N, C-alpha and C positions, 0 to 999 in steps of 0.2 A: 546644389546647379552652382554655376560660377558668372557673374557679370563681368563683360569682357573689358569695361571702364566703370568707374563711375563719375562725378563731376571734374576729373580732371581726364586726360586725353592719357592712353599708354604710348609706348614707341612703337606698335602695331594697330591700336584701334583707337577711334576716336569718339568725343562725349558729344551726350545732347548738349553738356555746360560749356558755357562760355568763362569760367569764371578764371580758370589759369589758364596762362598763354602756353603751357608749355607744348611741345612735340606739333606744333599746328603743321596740319598739312595740305596743299591743295585740293586733287580732285582724286585723293589716294586715301580713301576713307578706313579700306581695311589693306594693309599693304602685303607683301608676300608672303612676311611672315607671320602676319597676323592668319590668313589663309592656313600657311602649315598649321598654327594654333588651334584653331575649329576644326582641323581634321584629326589634331591628335587628343581635342578632346572628345571626339564621336569615337576614337582607338578605346578610349579609354572607360566610353560610359559616364560621360559629365553633360548634365544640364547644361547648355550654351542661356544665359540670360541676356537680353537684350535693351532690359529697360531703361538704362543710362544712355546707352549707345547714342549715336545721331542718326538721323532717316539716311543717311549713306552707309555708314557701317551695317546699320540692320539689311539693308538690303543686299551688300557682299554676302550677309554671313548667310542670309539666306539662300543667295543663289549658290552658298558652297559646300554648304552642310550637306551630309548625307544623312542625318537625323532630324527631327522635329526638335526647336529651339521654344525659348517660354520669354514671353514679356512679363515678368514676375510680380510689376505693379506698377501698373503705366492706365491710362484710357482711355477713351475715344478722342478724337484729336475735334471729329467733326459736330459735336456735342460741347465741348470747350479746347479753343484751341493754346495747346502751350506743347513747349517745346521738349515735355516727357511724353506726352500722347502719342497715339499713332493713329498718322491718317488712313484714310480707307482702302488706298493702293497697297498702303503694304499689310493691313490685314487680309486683305484679298489675297495677298501672297505667303502670308502665314497660313492661311487657310490652305489652300495649295499643297505645302509642305506640314500639313497636319500640325501646326503647332498650337500654341495657347497663349493667350492676353488673361490676366489676372488683372481683375479690375480693383486699380487702385481707390481707396475712399476719401484720403485728404482732400479739402475742400479745395485748395488752389488750383486742385486737378480735375474736379467735379465739377464745379460752380466757377470756376474762374472769377476766385479772390472773394466770393461774397461763400457768406457760410452753408448756404444750400440745407439741401433737406433730402429724407428718403425717395421724394419722387424724383427729381435731379440726376441720382447716383443709377435711378432703374432706366432714366433713358439712357444712360451709359449701355445697359446690359441689353438694352431695347436695340440700342444702334447696332452694338459691336453682333449680334443673333443677327438682325438682317442681314450685315454686310458678310459676317464670316458663318455663321453659322452658332447654334446654340453648342455643338462640341467642341467651339475653341474656344469657349470663356472658364474663366474661376473667379476665384475673388482673393487680391491681393491686398489685404485691408493697408499697411503701413503702418499699423498702429506703435509699432517698436521704431517706428524711423521720423514720422512729423509727429505734428502737433495741431489742431485745428479742426476737426472733424464734423462733417453737416452733424443737423438738429435731430434723434433718433439714431443717430450710429455713433456713438461717443466709443464703445468700444466692443469685443466682439461678441459681449452677452445679448448684443442687440440684432443679429445676423437673422433671427428668425425675424423681425419686421423686416428687413429686406424679401426674405424669402417670400413672405405673405404677398408683400407688395406685387411682387413678380408673379405670384400665382395669380392676383388679380387681375394680370395682365393677360392675362390667358398661357400661361409657363405650365408647362407638365411637368408631375413630377419626376417622371424620368429625366428630361432636360435640366429641372435643378438638383437633382442627385449627378448630374455630372458636372454642374458646376461646384459641386461643393466635394468633390471625391472621384470620380469616374474619370473626369475629364483631364485631370494632372496624372492619374495612375497610367491615362493610360497611354500619355506622352513618356511617362519615365518607362514603361515597360518597352516602349520603339525605340528608344533610345540604346537601351540595354540591350535589344536586339541587332541595332547596327554595331555596338561591342561584341556581342558575342560572333558574332559575321567575321569579325575583326582580328581572332585571334590567330591567325599567322603571319600579320602584319606586324612588322618590325618597327619600334618607337623610330619618329623622325629625327632626326639628327640634325634639322635645317639648323643655320645659326641665324641672329640676326647680326646682319654689319652692327660695328662699331657707333659708327654714325650717324645711325637711325636710336640710339640709347644714348647719348651723350646730355641731356639734360634732366634734371629734378623734379620731381614731381612726387611731393609725399616720399618714394622712396628713391634714393640716390643712387643711380644707377652707373657705379663710376667705381675704378679700382681705386682703392686707399691708397692714400702718399706711402712713399715708401722711404723706409727708416734707412738711411745711407750706412750705419755701423751695421747693418745686416744683410746689406742688398749683394755682398757679394756670394754670403751664405745661402741667400737667399734669393735667387734671381726671378726678375717680376716674370708674370706668366702673366697674360692677355688673359683678361674676361672673356668667356665666351658661352652667349646665353642663347641656347638653344631652345628649340622648342620643346625634346623632352626633358630636359633640366627645368623650363618653366612650369610645365602641366604636370609633371611630377610631384615637383615640390609642392604646388596648390593641391593636387588630388590627395596626398598626404598629409595635408594641413587641413584640409575641409573632413578626409575619415579620423580625425584625432591622432594621427600618427606623431604627429610634432607640431610646435607652433611657430611664431613669427610674430 
């Protein structure tokens, strides 16, 4: 999978985080180029991850993507209001598009700053099941990216305790098999089905306007300075950021074909 943003806006999508000031935009949380990126990811069979995206970007992607998307490590905003959690209206739209939310177990996201326990985590599962159905849920622990988890869920070895709690709340073994494995596999298969139906579709060559990629954030998207001595021999060539170039580079990296 690939997240459209992390804690910084990209030139074409908006992060839920407000830490960095780069690429601020008004009511354009997914640019025209961003929509082309989404469709190119569909063509390539790449999972689109919205966990770090703003609500506006998530809505826009859900309305553009031809394949299901995932929130790989987010929880229920109705249980714990947080910019990284998903509100009910987005959960409903995600259900309509057959997507998946993988519940994050980080205490700040499930217990609103308290340490929390297995019961409060199970409340997130219950709420999402009520809104979007058990078939829309997975587990996105975030043990590799966060520190501070509820009592009884300190690491993945404690997953059986969570499953036992959900069983005691009336979840069926079939629903929990979906949470643990089958729901994600279903989304993965449907993303690949969209890819397979797109085999005759040519890669997008849409270009991002240079003006939209003018500010640095983690990666400096600017042409390197020209050495005057080499200018005549190597005339300046404008950098072109195309959808196919962006997605192909990321796809190759994720497939182990190159390093960034």
